Every structure is written in C-alpha cells, then in structure tokens.
C-alpha positions in Angstrom: 0.0 0.0 0.0 1.1 3.6 -0.5 3.2 5.2 2.1 3.9 8.9 2.7 7.6 8.5 3.0 10.3 5.9 2.5 13.6 5.4 4.2 16.6 6.2 2.0 17.1 3.4 -0.5 20.5 1.8 -0.9 22.3 2.7 -4.2 21.1 0.4 -7.0 24.2 -1.3 -8.4 23.2 -1.4 -12.0 25.1 -0.5 -15.1 28.6 1.0 -14.4 29.1 -0.8 -11.1 32.0 -3.3 -10.6 29.7 -5.8 -8.8 31.5 -9.0 -7.9 30.5 -12.0 -10.0 27.8 -14.0 -8.4 29.0 -17.2 -10.2 32.3 -17.1 -8.5 30.9 -18.2 -5.1 30.4 -21.7 -6.5 33.4 -21.8 -8.9 36.2 -20.9 -6.5 34.8 -23.5 -4.1 34.8 -26.3 -6.7 31.0 -26.4 -6.7 30.6 -25.8 -10.4 28.4 -28.3 -12.2 30.2 -29.5 -15.5 29.3 -32.3 -17.8 31.8 -34.7 -16.2 30.2 -34.0 -12.8 26.8 -35.5 -14.0 26.2 -39.1 -13.2 22.8 -40.8 -14.1 21.5 -44.2 -13.0 22.4 -47.0 -15.5 24.8 -44.6 -17.4 27.1 -46.2 -20.0 30.2 -44.7 -21.4 31.3 -44.1 -25.0 34.6 -43.8 -26.7 35.2 -43.0 -30.3 37.7 -44.6 -32.8 39.3 -41.9 -35.0 41.1 -42.3 -38.2 44.9 -42.3 -38.2 44.8 -41.4 -41.9 44.0 -38.0 -43.4 42.5 -39.5 -46.5 41.8 -43.2 -47.1 39.2 -45.5 -48.5 37.5 -47.8 -45.9 37.4 -51.4 -47.1 35.9 -52.8 -43.9 35.5 -52.4 -40.2 36.0 -55.5 -38.0 34.7 -54.9 -34.5 34.6 -58.6 -33.3 37.6 -58.3 -31.0 36.2 -55.1 -29.3 32.7 -56.6 -28.9 34.2 -59.6 -27.1 35.7 -57.5 -24.3 33.7 -57.9 -21.0 31.8 -54.7 -20.2 31.3 -53.8 -23.9 27.7 -53.3 -24.6 27.8 -52.2 -28.2 30.1 -51.2 -31.0 28.6 -48.6 -33.3 29.8 -48.3 -36.9 29.0 -46.1 -39.8 27.0 -48.9 -41.4 24.9 -49.3 -38.4 24.2 -45.5 -38.3 23.4 -45.6 -42.0 20.7 -48.3 -41.3 19.0 -45.6 -39.1 19.6 -42.8 -41.7 22.1 -41.2 -39.3 25.3 -41.6 -41.1 25.4 -38.0 -42.3 24.2 -34.8 -40.6 23.8 -31.1 -41.7 26.5 -28.6 -40.8 26.1 -25.1 -39.5 27.0 -23.9 -43.1 24.4 -26.0 -44.9 26.8 -28.7 -46.0 26.7 -32.3 -44.9 29.2 -34.1 -42.6 29.8 -37.7 -41.9 28.7 -38.8 -38.4 30.7 -42.0 -38.6 32.6 -42.6 -41.8 31.3 -45.2 -44.2 33.0 -44.8 -47.6 36.3 -43.2 -46.6 37.9 -41.0 -44.1 38.6 -37.3 -45.1 40.8 -36.0 -42.2 43.0 -37.4 -39.5 40.9 -37.8 -36.4 37.6 -38.3 -38.2 35.1 -40.5 -36.4 35.0 -44.1 -37.7 33.3 -46.1 -34.9 32.3 -46.0 -31.3 32.3 -48.3 -28.4 29.7 -48.2 -25.6 30.7 -49.9 -22.4 29.9 -50.0 -18.6 33.1 -48.3 -17.8 35.0 -45.4 -19.6 38.3 -47.3 -19.5 36.8 -50.5 -20.9 35.4 -48.3 -23.8 38.8 -46.8 -24.5 40.6 -50.1 -24.4 38.0 -51.7 -26.7 38.3 -48.9 -29.3 41.9 -50.0 -29.8 40.8 -53.4 -30.8 38.6 -52.3 -33.7 40.3 -53.2 -37.0 39.8 -51.0 -40.0 41.0 -51.9 -43.4 42.3 -48.7 -45.1 43.6 -47.9 -48.5 45.5 -44.6 -48.3 44.6 -41.9 -50.8 46.3 -38.6 -51.9 46.2 -35.8 -49.3 45.4 -32.1 -49.7 46.6 -29.9 -46.9 46.1 -26.4 -48.3 43.7 -24.5 -50.5 46.5 -24.0 -53.1 46.8 -27.8 -53.4 43.1 -28.2 -53.4 42.6 -26.0 -56.4 45.2 -27.8 -58.5 43.9 -29.6 -61.5 45.2 -33.0 -60.4 44.2 -32.6 -56.8 42.4 -35.7 -55.2 38.7 -35.2 -55.0 37.8 -35.0 -51.4 34.0 -34.9 -51.4 33.4 -37.4 -54.1 30.1 -38.5 -52.5 28.5 -35.2 -53.3 26.4 -35.2 -56.4 27.8 -32.7 -58.9 31.0 -32.1 -56.9 33.8 -32.3 -59.5 36.6 -30.4 -57.7 37.4 -29.2 -54.2 35.9 -25.7 -54.6 33.1 -24.9 -52.2 32.2 -21.2 -52.8 33.1 -18.0 -54.4 32.0 -14.8 -52.6 32.4 -11.1 -53.3 31.7 -7.9 -51.4 32.0 -4.2 -52.4 32.3 -2.6 -55.9 34.8 -3.9 -58.2 34.5 -1.2 -60.8 34.8 1.6 -58.3 37.8 -0.1 -56.8 39.5 -0.3 -60.2 38.9 3.4 -60.8 40.5 4.2 -57.4 43.5 2.1 -58.1 43.9 3.8 -61.5 44.0 7.2 -59.7 46.6 6.0 -57.2 50.2 7.3 -56.9 51.2 4.2 -55.1 49.9 0.6 -54.5 51.1 -1.2 -51.4 50.5 -5.0 -51.5 50.8 -7.9 -49.0 50.6 -11.6 -49.0 50.0 -13.1 -45.6 48.7 -16.2 -43.9 46.7 -16.2 -40.6 47.5 -19.8 -39.5 45.0 -22.3 -38.1 44.6 -22.0 -34.3 42.4 -23.6 -31.8 40.2 -22.1 -29.0 41.5 -24.8 -26.7 38.9 -24.3 -23.9 39.9 -25.6 -20.4 37.0 -28.1 -20.6 36.8 -30.3 -23.7 33.5 -31.1 -25.5 31.1 -33.9 -24.3 27.6 -34.9 -23.7 25.3 -37.3 -21.8 22.4 -38.5 -23.9 19.4 -39.9 -22.0 16.5 -41.1 -24.2 13.6 -42.6 -22.4 12.4 -45.6 -24.4 9.0 -45.4 -22.8 8.2 -41.8 -23.5 10.6 -40.9 -26.2 11.8 -37.9 -24.2 15.5 -37.1 -24.9 17.4 -35.2 -22.3 20.8 -34.3 -23.6 23.4 -32.7 -21.2 25.8 -31.0 -23.5 28.7 -28.6 -23.6 26.9 -26.2 -25.9 27.0 -22.5 -26.4 23.9 -22.6 -28.5 21.5 -25.2 -26.9 18.3 -24.0 -28.6 19.8 -24.1 -32.1 21.3 -27.5 -31.4 17.9 -28.8 -30.3 16.5 -27.8 -33.6 19.3 -29.4 -35.5 18.9 -32.6 -33.5 15.2 -32.8 -34.3 16.2 -32.5 -38.0 18.9 -35.0 -37.8 17.4 -37.7 -35.6 13.8 -37.3 -36.5 12.8 -36.9 -32.9 9.9 -34.5 -32.2 11.4 -31.3 -31.1 9.1 -31.0 -28.1 10.6 -34.3 -26.8 14.2 -32.9 -26.9 15.6 -31.1 -23.9 19.2 -29.7 -24.2 20.7 -28.8 -20.9 24.1 -27.0 -21.0 25.5 -26.9 -17.5 28.5 -24.8 -16.4 31.0 -24.6 -19.3 34.8 -24.5 -18.8 35.2 -22.0 -21.6 34.0 -22.2 -25.1 35.4 -19.4 -27.4 33.3 -20.7 -30.2 34.6 -24.2 -29.9 31.3 -25.4 -28.4 28.9 -24.0 -31.0 28.9 -26.7 -33.7 27.1 -30.1 -33.5 29.8 -32.7 -33.3 29.4 -36.3 -34.4 30.0 -37.6 -30.9 26.7 -35.9 -29.7 24.7 -37.6 -32.5 26.3 -41.0 -31.9 25.8 -40.9 -28.1 22.1 -39.9 -28.6 21.6 -42.7 -31.1 23.2 -45.2 -28.8 21.1 -44.1 -25.9 17.9 -44.4 -28.1 19.0 -48.0 -29.2 20.1 -49.2 -25.8 17.6 -47.6 -23.6 20.4 -46.3 -21.2 22.1 -42.9 -20.7 25.3 -42.7 -22.7 28.1 -40.4 -21.7 30.9 -39.2 -24.1 33.7 -36.9 -23.0 36.6 -36.3 -25.5 40.2 -36.0 -24.5 42.5 -33.2 -25.2 44.0 -34.6 -28.4 40.5 -35.3 -29.7 39.5 -31.7 -29.0 42.5 -30.3 -30.7 42.6 -32.6 -33.7 38.9 -32.8 -34.6 36.7 -29.9 -33.3 36.1 -26.4 -34.5 39.3 -24.5 -35.4 39.8 -20.8 -36.1 41.5 -18.7 -38.9 43.4 -20.6 -41.6 43.1 -17.8 -44.2 45.6 -17.2 -47.0 45.1 -13.5 -47.8 46.4 -11.0 -50.5 45.7 -7.3 -50.0 46.4 -4.2 -52.0 46.0 -0.6 -50.8 45.8 2.3 -53.2 47.2 5.6 -51.9 48.2 9.1 -53.0 51.7 10.2 -52.2 50.5 12.3 -49.3 49.1 9.1 -47.6 45.4 9.5 -48.6 43.9 6.1 -49.0 41.8 5.6 -52.2 40.9 2.0 -52.3 41.3 -1.5 -51.0 41.4 -4.9 -52.8 41.6 -8.1 -50.8 41.3 -11.7 -51.9 41.6 -14.8 -49.8 41.6 -18.5 -49.9 39.8 -20.2 -47.0 40.8 -23.6 -45.8 37.5 -25.1 -44.7 38.7 -28.7 -44.0 36.9 -31.8 -45.1 33.4 -30.5 -44.6 32.1 -26.9 -44.8 31.1 -26.6 -41.2 31.8 -23.0 -40.3 29.6 -21.6 -37.6 28.6 -18.3 -39.1 25.6 -16.5 -40.7 24.3 -18.3 -43.8 24.5 -15.2 -46.0 28.2 -14.6 -45.4 30.5 -17.3 -46.7 33.6 -16.0 -45.0 31.9 -14.5 -41.9 32.0 -10.7 -41.6 35.4 -10.4 -43.3 34.0 -7.5 -45.3 34.7 -5.3 -42.2 38.3 -5.4 -43.6 38.0 -1.7 -44.4 38.5 -1.2 -40.7 38.5 2.3 -39.2 39.4 4.1 -42.4 37.5 6.4 -44.7 38.0 4.3 -47.8 36.0 5.5 -50.9 36.2 2.1 -52.6 36.8 -1.6 -51.7 36.4 -5.0 -53.2 36.6 -8.3 -51.4 36.9 -11.8 -53.1 36.9 -15.1 -51.3 37.0 -18.7 -52.3 36.7 -21.7 -50.0 38.1 -25.1 -50.6 37.8 -28.6 -49.1 41.1 -30.0 -47.6 42.0 -33.1 -45.6 41.9 -31.2 -42.3 39.3 -31.0 -39.5 36.3 -28.8 -40.4 34.5 -26.1 -38.6 35.8 -22.6 -38.5 34.4 -20.8 -35.5 34.2 -17.3 -34.1 37.2 -17.5 -31.8 37.5 -14.6 -29.4 35.7 -12.3 -31.8 32.9 -12.1 -34.2 32.8 -14.2 -37.4 36.1 -13.9 -39.2 36.5 -10.2 -38.0 39.9 -11.0 -36.5 41.3 -12.0 -39.8 39.9 -8.9 -41.5 41.4 -6.7 -38.8 44.7 -8.4 -39.2 44.7 -7.9 -42.9 44.0 -4.1 -43.0 46.3 -3.2 -40.3 49.2 -5.1 -41.8 48.6 -3.2 -45.0 48.4 0.1 -43.3 51.6 -0.4 -41.4 53.4 -1.5 -44.5 52.1 1.6 -46.3 53.3 3.9 -43.6 56.9 2.6 -43.8 56.9 2.6 -47.7 55.7 6.2 -47.7 58.1 7.2 -45.0 55.2 8.4 -42.7 54.8 7.8 -39.0 52.2 5.0 -38.6 50.2 7.1 -36.2 50.0 10.0 -38.6 48.9 7.8 -41.6 46.2 6.3 -39.5 44.9 9.6 -38.1 45.0 11.1 -41.6 42.6 8.4 -42.9 40.4 7.6 -39.9 36.7 8.1 -40.2 35.9 11.4 -38.4 33.3 11.7 -35.6 31.2 14.0 -37.7 30.9 11.3 -40.4 28.8 8.9 -38.4 26.7 7.1 -39.2 29.1 6.0 -41.8 28.4 3.5 -44.6 31.5 1.5 -45.6 32.1 0.5 -49.2 31.3 -3.1 -48.3 27.9 -2.2 -46.9 28.3 -1.9 -43.1 26.7 1.1 -41.4 28.9 2.1 -38.5 26.7 3.8 -36.0 29.2 5.8 -34.0 32.9 6.1 -33.2 35.7 8.3 -32.1 38.8 6.7 -33.7 41.0 9.8 -33.2 40.1 9.9 -29.5 41.1 6.3 -28.9 44.4 6.8 -30.9 45.3 9.9 -29.0 44.6 8.3 -25.6 46.8 5.3 -26.6 49.7 7.5 -27.7 49.4 9.6 -24.5 49.3 6.6 -22.2 52.4 4.9 -23.8 54.3 8.1 -24.1 54.6 7.9 -27.8 56.7 10.9 -28.5 59.2 10.1 -25.8 59.3 6.4 -26.9 60.3 7.5 -30.4 63.2 9.4 -29.0 64.2 6.5 -26.8 64.0 4.3 -29.9 66.5 6.5 -31.8 68.9 6.3 -28.8 68.6 2.5 -28.5 69.1 2.1 -32.2 72.3 4.2 -32.0 73.5 1.8 -29.3 72.9 -1.1 -31.7 69.9 -2.4 -29.9 66.8 -3.8 -31.7 63.9 -1.9 -30.2 60.6 -1.1 -32.0 57.2 0.6 -31.4 54.0 -0.8 -32.8 50.5 0.5 -33.3 47.2 -1.1 -34.4 43.7 0.2 -34.5 40.6 -1.9 -35.1 36.9 -1.7 -35.7 34.9 -4.9 -35.1 31.4 -5.8 -36.3 29.6 -7.7 -33.6 26.1 -8.4 -32.2 24.6 -10.4 -35.1 22.1 -9.7 -36.0 19.2 -8.1 -37.9 16.9 -10.9 -39.1 16.9 -9.8 -42.7 20.6 -10.6 -43.0 21.6 -12.9 -40.2 20.6 -16.5 -39.7 22.1 -19.9 -39.3 20.4 -22.7 -41.2 17.5 -20.4 -41.7 17.2 -19.8 -38.0 17.1 -15.9 -37.4 19.8 -14.7 -35.1 17.4 -13.0 -32.6 17.3 -13.8 -28.9 14.9 -13.5 -26.1 14.5 -12.8 -22.4 11.7 -13.6 -19.8 11.5 -11.7 -16.6 9.3 -12.5 -13.6 9.1 -10.5 -10.4 8.0 -12.6 -7.5 5.5 -11.2 -4.8 8.4 -10.5 -2.4 10.1 -8.3 -4.9 12.8 -10.8 -6.0 13.1 -11.8 -9.6 14.1 -14.4 -12.1 15.5 -13.6 -15.5 15.5 -16.4 -18.1 17.8 -15.7 -21.1 18.4 -17.5 -24.4 22.2 -17.0 -24.3 24.5 -19.3 -22.5 27.4 -18.1 -20.3 30.8 -19.7 -20.9 32.7 -17.6 -18.4 31.6 -14.0 -19.3 29.7 -13.4 -16.1 26.2 -13.3 -17.5 24.6 -14.2 -14.2 26.0 -11.0 -12.7 25.9 -8.5 -15.7 22.4 -9.4 -16.9 21.1 -9.0 -13.4 22.7 -5.6 -13.4 20.7 -4.6 -16.5 17.5 -5.5 -14.7 18.8 -3.6 -11.7 19.4 -0.5 -13.9 15.9 -0.6 -15.4 13.8 -1.7 -12.5 15.6 -0.9 -9.3 15.9 -4.3 -7.8 19.5 -5.1 -6.6 21.3 -7.5 -8.8 21.8 -10.1 -6.0 17.9 -10.3 -5.9 17.7 -11.3 -9.6 18.4 -14.9 -10.5 19.6 -15.4 -14.0 18.8 -18.7 -15.6 20.3 -20.0 -18.9 21.3 -23.2 -20.7 18.1 -25.3 -20.4 15.9 -25.3 -23.5 12.9 -26.3 -21.4 13.2 -23.3 -19.1 14.6 -20.5 -21.3 13.3 -18.6 -24.3 14.5 -19.5 -27.8 17.6 -18.0 -29.2 20.8 -18.6 -31.2 23.2 -18.6 -28.3 26.5 -17.1 -27.1 29.3 -16.6 -29.6 30.7 -14.0 -31.9 30.4 -11.2 -29.3 26.6 -11.2 -29.6 25.2 -11.9 -26.2 24.9 -8.5 -24.7 24.0 -6.7 -27.9 21.1 -9.1 -28.4 20.1 -10.8 -25.1 21.3 -7.8 -23.1 19.1 -5.6 -25.2 16.2 -8.1 -24.8 16.8 -7.9 -21.1 16.5 -4.1 -21.1 13.4 -4.2 -23.2 11.6 -6.9 -21.1 12.4 -5.0 -18.0 10.7 -1.9 -19.5 7.7 -4.1 -20.3 7.5 -5.1 -16.7 7.8 -1.5 -15.6 4.8 -0.6 -17.9 2.6 -2.9 -16.1 4.1 -2.0 -12.7 3.2 1.7 -13.4 -0.5 0.7 -13.8 -0.4 -1.2 -10.5 1.3 1.8 -8.8 -1.3 4.1 -10.1 -3.9 1.8 -8.6 -2.2 1.8 -5.2 -1.6 5.6 -5.3 -5.2 6.2 -6.4 -4.1 8.4 -9.3 -4.1 8.1 -13.1 -1.3 6.3 -14.8 -0.2 9.5 -16.4 0.4 11.0 -13.0 2.9 8.3 -11.9 6.6 8.9 -12.2 9.2 6.1 -11.9 12.6 6.9 -10.4 14.1 3.5 -9.6 13.1 1.9 -7.3 10.2 4.2 -6.5 6.9 5.1 -8.2 5.7 8.6 -7.0 2.9 11.0 -7.8 3.9 13.8 -10.1 4.2 16.9 -8.0 3.9 15.0 -4.7 7.0 12.9 -4.5 6.4 12.0 -0.9 3.4 9.9 -2.0 5.1 6.9 -3.3 5.4 3.1 -3.5 8.4 1.0 -4.2 8.8 -1.7 -6.8 8.6 -4.2 -4.0 5.2 -2.7 -3.0 4.1 -3.0 -6.5 5.4 -6.6 -6.9 3.4 -7.7 -3.9 0.3 -5.9 -5.1 0.6 -7.6 -8.5 -0.4 -10.9 -6.8 -2.6 -9.4 -3.9 -4.2 -6.0 -4.9 -4.2 -5.5 -8.6 -6.8 -3.5 -10.6 -10.0 -5.0 -11.8 -9.7 -6.4 -15.3 -5.9 -6.9 -15.1 -4.1 -10.2 -15.1 -2.3 -10.9 -11.9 1.5 -11.3 -11.8 4.4 -9.2 -12.9 6.2 -10.8 -15.7 6.9 -10.4 -19.5 8.9 -11.7 -22.4 10.7 -10.0 -25.2 12.5 -11.2 -28.4 15.0 -8.8 -29.7 15.7 -8.2 -33.4 18.7 -5.8 -33.5 18.3 -2.9 -35.9 22.0 -3.1 -36.7 25.2 -4.6 -35.6 27.4 -2.8 -33.1 30.9 -1.6 -33.9 33.4 -1.4 -31.0 36.8 -0.1 -31.7 40.2 0.8 -30.1 43.9 1.4 -30.6 46.8 -0.7 -29.1 50.4 0.3 -28.7 53.5 -1.8 -27.8 57.2 -1.4 -27.3 59.1 -4.5 -28.2 62.8 -5.4 -27.7 64.6 -8.1 -29.6 67.7 -9.9 -28.7 69.9 -9.8 -31.8 71.7 -12.9 -30.9 68.7 -15.2 -30.3 65.7 -13.5 -32.0 63.9 -13.6 -28.6 61.5 -10.7 -28.4 59.9 -9.2 -25.4 57.0 -6.7 -25.0 58.4 -4.1 -22.6 55.3 -2.0 -22.6 51.8 -2.5 -23.8 48.8 -0.1 -23.8 45.2 -1.1 -24.9 42.5 1.5 -25.4 39.1 -0.1 -26.1 35.8 1.5 -26.7 32.8 -0.8 -26.4 30.4 1.9 -25.3 28.9 2.0 -21.8 30.3 -0.8 -19.7 27.9 -2.8 -17.6 30.5 -4.1 -15.1 33.9 -2.4 -15.5 35.7 -5.0 -13.5 34.4 -7.9 -15.7 35.2 -5.9 -18.9 38.7 -5.4 -17.8 39.1 -9.1 -17.1 37.8 -9.8 -20.6 40.3 -7.4 -22.1 43.1 -9.2 -20.3 41.8 -12.4 -21.7 41.7 -11.1 -25.3 45.1 -9.6 -25.0 46.6 -12.8 -23.6 45.0 -14.8 -26.5 46.5 -12.2 -28.8 49.9 -12.8 -27.3 49.5 -16.5 -27.6 48.7 -16.3 -31.3 51.6 -13.9 -31.9 54.1 -16.0 -30.0 53.2 -19.7 -29.9 49.8 -21.0 -30.9 49.6 -22.8 -34.3 48.3 -26.0 -35.7 50.1 -27.3 -38.6 50.1 -30.5 -40.8 52.7 -32.6 -42.5 52.5 -33.7 -46.1 50.5 -36.8 -45.1 48.0 -34.7 -43.2 49.1 -35.6 -39.7 48.1 -32.9 -37.2 51.1 -31.2 -35.6 49.7 -29.6 -32.6 47.4 -32.3 -31.1 48.7 -32.0 -27.5 49.7 -29.2 -25.3 53.3 -30.3 -25.7 53.1 -29.1 -29.4 50.2 -26.6 -29.2 51.5 -24.1 -26.7 49.3 -21.8 -24.6 50.5 -18.7 -22.8 50.7 -18.8 -19.0 51.1 -16.1 -16.5 54.9 -16.6 -16.8 55.1 -15.6 -20.5 52.2 -13.1 -20.7 53.3 -9.4 -20.7 51.7 -6.9 -18.4 48.9 -4.7 -20.0 48.0 -1.1 -19.2 44.3 -0.4 -20.1 42.5 2.7 -21.2 39.0 3.4 -22.4 36.9 5.8 -24.3 33.1 5.7 -24.2 31.1 6.3 -27.4 27.5 5.1 -26.8 25.6 3.9 -29.8 22.5 6.1 -30.5 20.6 3.0 -31.7 21.1 0.6 -28.9 18.4 0.1 -26.3 20.7 0.2 -23.4 22.9 2.9 -24.8 25.9 0.7 -25.3 27.7 -1.2 -27.9 28.6 -4.7 -27.1 29.1 -4.0 -23.4 30.6 -6.8 -21.4 30.9 -9.3 -24.2 34.0 -11.6 -24.2 35.6 -10.6 -27.5 34.2 -7.1 -28.1 37.1 -5.9 -25.9 40.6 -7.2 -26.0 41.2 -7.5 -29.7 43.7 -10.4 -30.4 44.4 -9.2 -34.0 45.2 -5.7 -32.9 47.7 -7.1 -30.4 49.3 -9.3 -33.0 49.5 -6.4 -35.5 51.0 -4.1 -33.0 53.8 -6.6 -32.3 54.5 -7.1 -36.0 54.4 -3.3 -36.5 57.1 -3.0 -33.9 59.3 -5.6 -35.6 58.9 -4.0 -39.1 61.8 -1.5 -38.8 64.0 -4.1 -37.3 64.1 -6.0 -40.6 61.2 -8.3 -39.9 59.0 -7.6 -42.9 56.1 -9.7 -44.1 56.5 -12.4 -41.4 53.7 -14.7 -40.5 52.7 -16.0 -37.1 53.7 -17.5 -34.7 56.6 -15.2 -34.3 59.1 -17.7 -32.9 62.5 -16.5 -31.9 64.1 -18.6 -34.6 61.8 -17.1 -37.3 62.5 -13.5 -36.0 66.3 -14.2 -35.8 66.4 -15.5 -39.4 64.4 -12.4 -40.7 66.8 -10.0 -39.0 69.8 -11.9 -40.2 68.5 -11.8 -43.8 67.7 -8.1 -43.5 71.2 -7.2 -42.1 73.2 -9.5 -44.5 75.3 -7.6 -47.1 73.5 -7.0 -50.4 
C-alpha cells in the first residue's frame, strides 16, 4: 500500500558498477556443475575410434575383438548409423558431414566407430581393438593444393561435386575499386597467412544423452554455447519431435566458439542411448578436441591498398583462400560465406573496396568458429592493419600519422563502408590519441633512436581496429534459416525478488551478474535479488546462443526491453495503489511517485506484492513479461593498441616491454568484468603472436594435437597490460551501449598481433607470419642485415 515517506534506498548497483561475480561463489569452491560431474543411473560410457589417416578408403571395419571384451555393450559403426539414416548430418554452413565414416575418411581424427561400455576405461581399451582396413589416398593440406587440376577429389560422395571448390563470394564494388587504383600514386601489397589456431577451452566437449524408451523424451546434457539451435538441428537429424528434446548446457569450462557446432559424438551418443535404452556419456580427451573440433583462422590472404603520395587512402582490394577442412562446417551466418570479413576496411575512410573469397575442401578437420571475436573479424582486422603499417613505412610516414589522416571522423557517423556496413558511432582519433598519450609515444620515439644508436633492436608498434559484432538483424543474419534473434523472460515474485531467463549461454563472461545488473538498472531491484537462468531449452526462451560477441547486444538488449515491459505494467499497478491516473505516476528506480507530490510513493517491491494481492480489476495478476529482440544493426566497438618490443639480436627472442590497450565498447555494464575480458583477449593475442599454431605434415598428420606441441601462454610468459578506455554510446542501442561486457568485443587479439608485427617491421622483420618464434625472427633479422 502507498506510504507517505520511505527510508533512503541503498544505491542500486546497475550499469557501471563493478559488482563481484555471483557465479564465483560456487566456482572458487569447486562447486561448479560441469558435464563430467553429472552421473545418471544406469549410465554407460562411449569412446570414439578416430582415423589415423587424413584421406583413405575404408574397405571394412571388424569390431569382433572389441565386442568380445567384458563390459562392452555395443560397437557402433557407420554402417549401423546408415541403417537408421544417421550416417550424415547437416553442418552449420548448410553442408553435410559424416557422423561415422562409411565410404572413406577425409581427415586425421575423423570419427569411424564408437564403443559403448559399462566403464570409460573399458570403452577406450576396446576402441583400440577395432580393426579398420584402409587404402591410403592422396592428401590435400592447403587451398592451393586443393585448387590444382590434379588434386584428389575429397567430397566425391556429393552429387555434382567435381573439384574441391566450395564457394566464391564477393563484397564491395569492383569497378569503383578499379577506378580508385587507376588514380593512385602508389599501391602497397601484402601476401600473408593467418594460420590455423584452436580455441582450446579448459573443458573439452562432451555430452550425456538420456533417451527414455517409454516416453521418447530425450534429455541431452551437452557442452553447448547454443543449446536451442542444437535442439532444432537434433530434431532435423534424428527425426525426434522437437518438443521431446531437452538440451541442458551446465557450467562450461570455456568455449570461445569451440562449443557452438554439432559434433558427431553428440549424435552417436544420442543414437546409442535411443537404441540401448540407457544414458550414454561421451567426453573427449584433449587430443580429440585439438585434432577434430572447430578451429579458427586458416586464411591465405592477399591485399592491395591504393594511396596518394600524401598518404590519402583511395581503395582496397583483398582476396583470400579459405581452408574449410573436409566438410564446410563454419559456424557463421548463412549469407556470409567468410563471416563478416568485409569489415576489412577497418577504421578508415576508404572510398572504394572489393573483397573476393574462395573456399576449398582440404584433408583437415572442419568447422571454422568465431574464436574470441565475431565471425572472421579477427582475420579482417589483421589484414587491413598489416597493409596500413606497410604503407606507412613505404611512404616514410609515422604509422600514427597515416592512421589519423585516414580515420573516419566523428562527424561522419553514421558511416556506410564501401562493403555495406553502417557504423553507428565512433571516435577513432580519440582512442588513438589516448593510446599515444598513455604509452608516451613521442618520448618512446626518442628513446627508440637512442637505443638504435646503441645497436639495440627496439621497436614501437600500433594497431587500430573496428569490429562488427552483435549479429544480428533478421533480414541478413541467420544460421540454417534460424534468425539470429534472442529473447529474455522476466518474472518478479511477490516478495520483490526476480528471475530472468535468457536464451544465451554463459561460458565464463559473467552473465549471471551482468544481466542481473541490466535488470537492476531498469527496475531498481538489486542484482543479487535477480536470479539469471540459462542453458536449459525447457526453461529459457528460444535464441541462437552465445558466440561471436553477440550476447549483450542481443540478449542484453532483450533484457533491457523486457524490463521496460515489466515497468509498464508496474506503473499501472502503482497508479492503482496511489489512487491516481497512470499519467500522474513517475518512476525513479526503485520508486513510483505521484507527479508533483514525491512523498506519496510506493516501491517496486510494494508493486510486486500488489501484482499478486491487490491489482486493478480487469488486469491479469502477476508481474512478468517476455521479449524477443531483433537488432536494428550490428554494433561496432573499436580501439587502438600500442606496444614497445625489444629483440635480442643474438637469439631472436622478443619481449614486449610496454603495452597499452585502449578499447571503446560503449557504456560498460560491469567495468571489472570488462577489464578481465580485455586481459583475456590480450593474452590470447599474445599466444597467437608468439606460440599458438596447428600445422600439418605432407601426409595430413596434425602437428599440434597435444599441449606439448600446441603451446598456450601462461602467467609466466604473458606481458603486463595497461588499459585505457573511451566511451562512445551507440545512438541506436536500447541500453545505450555497444557490445558491453561481451567476451571478445574488448581485448582484440588481432590488434595485439598487429602491434607486435608493426614494432618488428623497422628491425628488418617484414612480411613475417605467425607465430613469431624466436628462430623465425632471428632468421628475418639476419637476412635483413646481410650484405647486399
């Protein structure tokens, strides 16, 4: 009921507050609930036999020795899956992928058979006893090999597929770009390779499939960043009614895009549970994860930048060959064959641009994913900044001056790029100036001259970036026809506490905290009083999930909008309690008051109780709403990074002596969490620059299938970072922010890599590709300093 006065309310810790993560209370005590923590009655265990060949015909599979092992319940082969029409499944890119190989294997590590047993160790031992008769075939390990006239045909089972080419894709205006190049005084070109890397989450992929033979209800516990989309795909693959499929994604030990696709192991475990009538658990080991699950990068790129002698940029041409592996399984919007690579124009006011891309099958694992950024934006950022830094040195200009000369100016926003993006807002000059100020750029240049005079190798590097995140508007963004919109449901209980159900799935970003803060900002209920529920398709709204820096721009916006719907109803109830018209009620969180009489007021808690006990005649009881958000546009975070790098001339060992990262992601929901995510992105950038790479020998053997070969940075190697920020809110975003709090929206790995390479350029390290090993750097410097 209405009161004349209320005690002073505690400050609402909404957007902008560094609230401690609610999730951490259970995580730091070892109380997280991960896939391997789940045990069901009667549960069986599955292990997968993987091909040791990269390309080979299968003449036969003999499972008799494995089936004879005590404790083995079943051996599943491709032929058995084919009998149930489950030998092939659709991929996220609309291709098909073998669940268990029947005709031949197409990459090392491909799934060939599976053993289901009473014990996980029995299953693994039995897998080794399956005998497969292979005939080795020719191997293709690069798109250049794949396009050769005499290349072995990898996808010979596809009707009409006569070569290894998958797609041709273009963006921009070829004619306008040709005219720009004709007017140029100088053309700077670059050939570069962004090598294959792996998200390598702490927790590998796995699932527990539990299909009830009596009811047909399938409950599948799964390491998934996109449980709703996977439920739909499962219904299409397995032929199960979608209402009988429940996907539960418990706590995830990281994802970084790796846990978006549907992997064959999920399908086989579900089929085995359906056939055997028992829950079936499958957890892959580290080598399986590295050798066969969704990778990142693997783009061979050529770029050309047309300029005037004064440094004015006129046009950009880029072409690339994408190594898609044995099946086209990229997790990305259907319309864009190479993700959002057309953001390659970056932060620059380029009058013309043209992008050409071709994808090829190779004998490597499939599944390019949005690793620590939106779809292929990292590769695009890497390409343009490498070109810009090369142009600066060829023109004899300071790299900072060339960038500032060509940045899109604040007054030009909203700005349409020549490849069709509409950047909503930005202050690229402001981010650059802050980065230069924080690193002491002018003084560093003087110090650099002094160190060079002393014979030391010491460089300074810069990189700027603009990313396209938050997919996306339904007219352009879908996966397998599923529009990339997301939802939120909010219910406020009679006692004034609430539950928010969201369609995205946290993988470590802190959604249980930050999304509660959005509700707190809109409604005035403290974030600890808002429970955030996610990862269960039976108990959350439909959505496309968490990846590609899209959770907060989509689900965060849905949360803000659903909160406003709740407030609309709450205002009507407040008017009823205050005995005034709705138009006379003002809301200043967490209080509804009478216009002109602020002492006559009720709190949101008063209204919540009344929603179930004293609501107006003709109104439904309760205080809840749902909202599905269709973004009007992507969001475009940006920033500038600066580094100082010293190189030991005798060994090639390089060290980052100072690093400044200035990011602008708009208004930050939780600054503490955002800073943590920036550190994560920078660490990943350092790892890619210094050590992370998956390679293949001529036979298609994966080099990098363990953490002995695939190196990850630790706290020992990772440099210290100094952070800065600018804040440029988007005028079109419902919560006045662009990508706030999202894992890869801040902390750009590509910008870090580019800044390091920029620093090495004057030292004689020219068009070097990652990883920048000490041996590679030493060889480049030796070659540069050798007598002509």
